[in-house]
C-alpha positions in Angstrom: -17.2 -1.2 -20.5 -16.7 1.5 -22.7 -14.3 4.3 -22.6 -16.3 7.1 -21.4 -18.0 5.3 -18.7 -14.8 4.3 -17.5 -13.4 7.9 -17.6 -16.5 8.8 -15.4 -16.1 6.1 -12.9 -12.2 7.0 -12.5 -13.1 10.3 -11.7 -16.0 9.6 -9.4 -13.9 7.2 -7.8 -10.9 9.7 -7.5 -12.9 13.1 -6.2 -15.2 10.9 -4.2 -12.3 9.6 -2.2 -10.5 12.9 -1.8 -13.8 14.2 -0.1 -13.9 11.0 2.0 -10.6 12.2 3.2 -11.6 15.6 4.1 -14.2 14.6 5.9 -12.2 11.9 7.8 -9.5 14.5 8.6 -12.4 16.9 10.0 -14.1 13.8 12.1 -10.7 13.0 13.4 -10.7 15.8 16.0 -13.6 14.5 17.9 -13.7 10.5 17.2 -10.2 9.4 16.2 -11.2 6.1 15.3 -14.1 7.2 13.0 -12.0 9.8 11.4 -8.8 7.3 10.5 -11.6 5.0 8.9 -12.9 7.7 6.6 -9.2 8.7 5.7 -8.5 5.0 5.1 -12.0 4.2 3.3 -11.1 7.4 1.1 -7.6 6.7 0.2 -8.2 3.3 -1.0 -11.0 4.6 -3.2 -8.7 7.1 -4.6 -6.2 4.7 -5.0 -8.5 2.6 -6.9 -9.4 5.5 -9.2 -5.4 5.8 -10.0 -5.0 2.2 -10.8 -7.9 2.6 -13.4 -6.1 5.4 -14.8 -3.3 2.9 -15.7 -5.9 0.6 -17.0 -7.6 3.0 -19.2 -4.1 3.9 -20.6 -3.6 0.5 -21.7 -7.2 -0.3 -23.7 -7.3 0.2 -27.4 -9.6 2.5 -28.9 -12.0 1.0 -31.3 -13.9 3.3 -33.1 
């Protein structure tokens, strides 16, 4: 996987996960189980993005 593609994937996962958390917190008021499902899924998605930042920092740039 090329570095620019990895960068796009990282930020898509982080921001998508944070949107999922926000939607989950809003939905939680009317349906607690569904809201917490969104929150946990969004948090897990953001966590994968953060882990990929570490992976990206360990990759070498090959010109």
